C-alpha positions as CSV (number, residue, x, y, z in Angstrom):
1,X,130.9,90.9,80.1
2,X,131.2,90.4,83.8
3,X,128.7,88.3,85.8
4,X,126.9,91.3,87.2
5,X,126.8,93.4,84.1
6,X,125.3,90.4,82.1
7,X,122.5,89.9,84.9
8,X,121.6,93.6,84.4
9,X,121.8,93.2,80.6
10,X,119.0,90.4,80.5
11,X,117.1,91.8,83.1
12,X,116.5,95.4,81.3
13,X,116.7,93.5,77.7
14,X,113.8,91.4,79.1
15,X,111.7,94.1,80.6
16,X,112.0,95.8,77.2
17,X,111.0,92.8,75.4
18,X,108.0,92.1,77.3
19,X,107.0,95.8,77.2
20,X,107.2,95.7,73.3
21,X,105.0,92.7,73.1
22,X,102.3,93.7,75.6
23,X,98.8,94.3,73.8
24,X,98.5,96.9,76.7
25,X,101.9,98.8,77.2
26,X,102.7,99.7,80.8
27,X,104.8,102.7,79.7
28,X,103.5,106.1,78.5
29,X,105.7,106.7,75.6
30,X,104.7,110.0,75.1
31,X,105.6,111.5,78.2
32,X,109.5,112.2,78.8
33,X,112.2,113.6,81.1
34,X,111.3,115.5,84.2
35,X,107.5,115.2,83.2
36,X,107.7,111.5,83.6
37,X,108.9,111.8,87.0
38,X,107.0,111.8,90.4
39,X,106.2,115.5,91.1
40,X,107.4,115.6,94.4
41,X,110.9,114.5,93.5
42,X,111.1,116.3,90.1
43,X,113.5,119.0,91.0
44,X,116.8,117.4,90.2
45,X,115.4,116.4,86.9
46,X,114.1,119.8,86.1
47,X,117.4,121.4,87.0
48,X,119.3,118.6,84.9
49,X,117.2,119.9,81.9
50,X,117.7,123.5,82.8
51,X,121.6,122.7,82.4
52,X,121.4,120.9,79.1
53,X,119.5,123.9,77.8
54,X,122.4,126.1,79.2
55,X,125.1,124.1,77.7
56,X,124.0,122.7,74.4
57,X,123.9,124.9,71.4
58,X,122.1,123.7,67.8
59,X,124.5,121.6,66.1
60,X,126.5,120.0,69.2
61,X,127.1,116.5,69.2
62,X,125.7,114.9,72.5
63,X,126.1,111.4,73.5
64,X,123.9,109.9,76.3
65,X,125.2,106.8,77.8
66,X,123.1,103.9,79.4
67,X,120.0,105.6,78.0
68,X,117.7,102.7,78.7
69,X,114.2,103.3,77.3
70,X,115.0,107.0,76.4
71,X,112.9,108.6,78.8
72,X,115.8,111.4,79.7
73,X,117.3,111.1,76.2
74,X,114.9,113.5,74.4
75,X,115.6,116.5,76.6
76,X,119.1,117.1,75.0
77,X,117.4,116.7,71.5
78,X,115.0,119.5,72.2
79,X,117.8,121.5,72.9
80,X,119.0,121.3,69.4
81,X,121.7,118.9,69.9
82,X,122.5,116.0,67.7
83,X,121.9,113.1,70.1
84,X,123.7,109.7,70.0
85,X,121.8,107.5,72.5
86,X,123.5,104.5,73.6
87,X,122.6,101.3,75.8
88,X,123.7,97.6,76.2
89,X,120.2,96.5,75.9
90,X,119.1,96.5,72.4
91,X,115.5,96.3,73.2
92,X,115.6,99.3,75.6
93,X,116.9,101.1,72.7
94,X,114.0,100.1,70.3
95,X,111.8,101.8,72.9
96,X,113.8,104.6,73.0
97,X,113.6,105.2,69.3
98,X,109.6,105.0,69.6
99,X,109.9,107.5,72.3
100,X,111.6,109.7,69.9
101,X,109.3,109.2,67.0
102,X,106.3,109.9,69.1
103,X,108.0,113.3,70.2
104,X,108.6,114.2,66.7
105,X,112.6,114.0,67.3
106,X,114.5,113.5,64.2
107,X,117.8,114.5,65.7
108,X,118.7,111.1,67.3
109,X,120.2,108.0,66.6
110,X,120.4,104.8,68.7
111,X,123.6,102.7,68.9
112,X,124.0,99.3,71.0
113,X,127.2,100.2,73.0
114,X,129.1,99.3,76.3
115,X,129.8,102.5,78.2
116,X,133.0,100.9,79.2
117,X,134.0,100.5,75.4
118,X,132.5,102.9,73.5
119,X,132.5,102.5,69.7
120,X,133.3,106.2,69.0
121,X,136.5,108.2,67.8
122,X,138.5,110.3,70.2
123,X,137.3,113.8,70.8
124,X,133.8,113.2,69.0
125,X,131.3,114.9,71.3
126,X,130.7,118.1,72.9
127,X,128.6,117.0,75.8
128,X,128.3,113.4,77.3
129,X,125.0,112.8,79.6
130,X,124.2,109.9,81.9
131,X,121.2,109.7,84.3
132,X,121.0,107.1,86.9
133,X,123.7,104.7,85.6
134,X,127.0,105.2,87.3
135,X,126.3,102.1,89.7
136,X,126.2,99.9,86.7
137,X,129.9,100.7,85.5
138,X,133.5,100.3,86.6
139,X,134.0,104.2,87.4
140,X,137.7,104.5,86.2
141,X,137.0,102.5,82.8
142,X,133.7,104.4,82.7
143,X,135.3,108.1,83.2
144,X,138.2,107.1,80.9
145,X,135.8,106.6,78.0
146,X,134.0,109.8,78.7
147,X,137.0,111.8,78.6
148,X,138.4,110.0,75.5
149,X,135.3,110.7,73.5
150,X,134.8,114.3,74.6
151,X,135.9,117.0,72.8
152,X,138.6,119.3,74.7
153,X,136.5,121.7,76.8
154,X,133.5,119.6,76.6
155,X,131.2,119.0,79.4
156,X,130.2,115.8,81.2
157,X,126.5,116.3,82.9
158,X,125.4,113.3,85.3
159,X,122.4,113.0,87.4
160,X,122.4,110.1,89.6
161,X,121.4,109.0,93.2
162,X,123.6,109.3,96.2
163,X,124.5,106.8,99.1
164,X,124.9,108.3,102.3
165,X,121.3,108.6,103.6
166,X,120.6,105.4,105.3
167,X,116.8,105.4,104.3
168,X,117.6,105.3,100.5
169,X,120.2,102.8,101.2
170,X,118.0,100.5,103.0
171,X,115.5,100.8,100.2
172,X,118.0,99.9,97.5
173,X,118.9,97.0,99.7
174,X,115.0,95.8,99.7
175,X,115.3,96.1,95.8
176,X,118.3,93.8,95.9
177,X,116.7,91.4,98.1
178,X,113.7,91.5,95.8
179,X,116.0,90.5,92.8
180,X,115.6,94.1,91.2
181,X,119.2,94.9,91.2
182,X,122.7,93.0,91.4
183,X,124.8,93.6,94.6
184,X,127.6,95.2,92.8
185,X,125.3,98.2,92.0
186,X,124.8,98.7,95.8
187,X,128.6,98.8,96.1
188,X,129.1,101.2,93.2
189,X,126.1,103.6,94.2
190,X,127.6,107.1,93.9
191,X,129.2,108.5,97.1
192,X,131.8,111.0,98.5
193,X,134.4,109.2,97.2
194,X,133.0,109.2,93.7
195,X,132.8,112.6,93.9
196,X,136.2,113.2,94.9
197,X,137.5,110.8,92.0
198,X,135.6,112.8,89.2
199,X,136.5,116.0,90.8
200,X,140.1,115.0,90.1
201,X,139.6,113.9,86.5
202,X,138.3,117.2,85.1
203,X,139.3,120.7,84.9
204,X,136.1,122.3,86.1
205,X,133.7,120.4,88.5
206,X,130.6,121.4,90.0
207,X,127.9,119.4,92.0
208,X,124.4,120.2,92.9
209,X,122.5,118.3,95.9
210,X,119.0,117.5,95.9
211,X,116.3,115.8,98.0
212,X,117.7,115.4,101.5
213,X,114.1,114.8,102.7
214,X,112.8,113.1,99.5
215,X,111.3,110.5,101.8
216,X,108.7,112.9,102.9
217,X,107.2,112.2,99.4
218,X,104.5,110.1,101.1
219,X,103.0,113.1,102.1
220,X,101.7,113.3,98.4
221,X,99.0,111.1,99.7
222,X,97.7,113.7,102.0
223,X,98.8,117.1,100.4
224,X,99.1,118.3,96.6
225,X,102.0,116.7,95.1
226,X,103.4,120.3,94.1
227,X,103.2,121.4,97.8
228,X,105.4,118.5,98.8
229,X,107.8,119.4,96.3
230,X,107.9,123.0,97.7
231,X,108.4,121.6,101.2
232,X,111.2,119.3,100.0
233,X,113.0,122.1,97.9
234,X,112.8,124.4,101.1
235,X,114.3,121.9,103.4
236,X,117.1,121.3,101.1
237,X,117.9,125.0,101.2
238,X,117.4,125.1,104.9
239,X,119.4,122.1,105.7
240,X,122.4,122.6,103.4
241,X,124.6,121.3,106.3
242,X,123.1,118.0,105.7
243,X,123.6,117.7,101.8
244,X,125.8,114.2,102.0
245,X,122.5,112.8,102.8
246,X,121.0,113.7,99.8
247,X,118.7,111.5,97.3
248,X,120.1,112.8,94.1
249,X,123.1,114.8,92.9
250,X,123.8,116.5,89.7
251,X,127.4,116.8,88.4
252,X,128.5,119.0,85.8
253,X,132.3,118.6,84.9
254,X,134.4,120.1,82.1
255,X,137.1,118.6,80.2
256,X,140.6,120.3,79.9
257,X,141.0,122.2,76.8
258,X,144.6,121.1,76.8
C-alpha cells in the first residue's frame, strides 16, 4: 500500500470507527444518494441516479467501487441491481451495511477491496459505478481493473469532481492544508487529460458537465435552496462554453463487445 493510500485508509477507517461508536451519530443513515446532498448542488447526483435507472435492469450485477459509507450505493440496488459495494476501509463498509438495512435493501453485499486490485473474476459485472474517488487511485491501474471485471458491452458510470475551476481548486488545497486530504489527491483530481485517457479506453463514451457556478451555493442563505439550484442549472446551460470550469462531471462509458 502506497504512503498516501495508507493515509487515506487510516483517515476514513478512523472516521467511520468514531461514527460507529458515537452515542449520538453525526450521520443520518436513513437519507441516501442525491437526497443527502445540499439542494443547490444536487443536480449531478440526480442525473447520476437517472442514468442508473436507464442502464440497470433487474438482476444486473453491479460493482460499486470506493463506496465509503455507502451513501450512493443504495441507488443501484433500488434499480433492481445485485450490488457488490466495495471499499478499502472496513469500518466504512460497516456503516454502508447499516444504511442498506435501514433502507430495507437486501440485494447488496459488502466486500473489503482495493480498487486497484479487485478480488473478482474477469467479465463479472454488467455495470461498474464510482462516485468521487478517481483522485484516490492510479488511473491506469484503476481503469484496467474496471475493464477486466466488466462484461463485454458493460458500462462504467462515474461521477466526480473536475479540476479546472480555480475556485474549487483553491478550496481543495485548503482541505489539504487542514489535513483533510493527501497531496496526491490534488494531483489526481480529474481533468481534461483524465477525460481524454478514459475516452480512449472505452468503445462508447459520454460526458456531462455540472456546476460551473456551484460556488453561488452561498446564495442559499438568502434565497430558497431550490431557487439557487435552478439558477445554477440555468447558468450551466447558458454558459456551456465554460464547461471546463464545471464543479462535477458524469462519465458514462461502454466497454467493447469484442
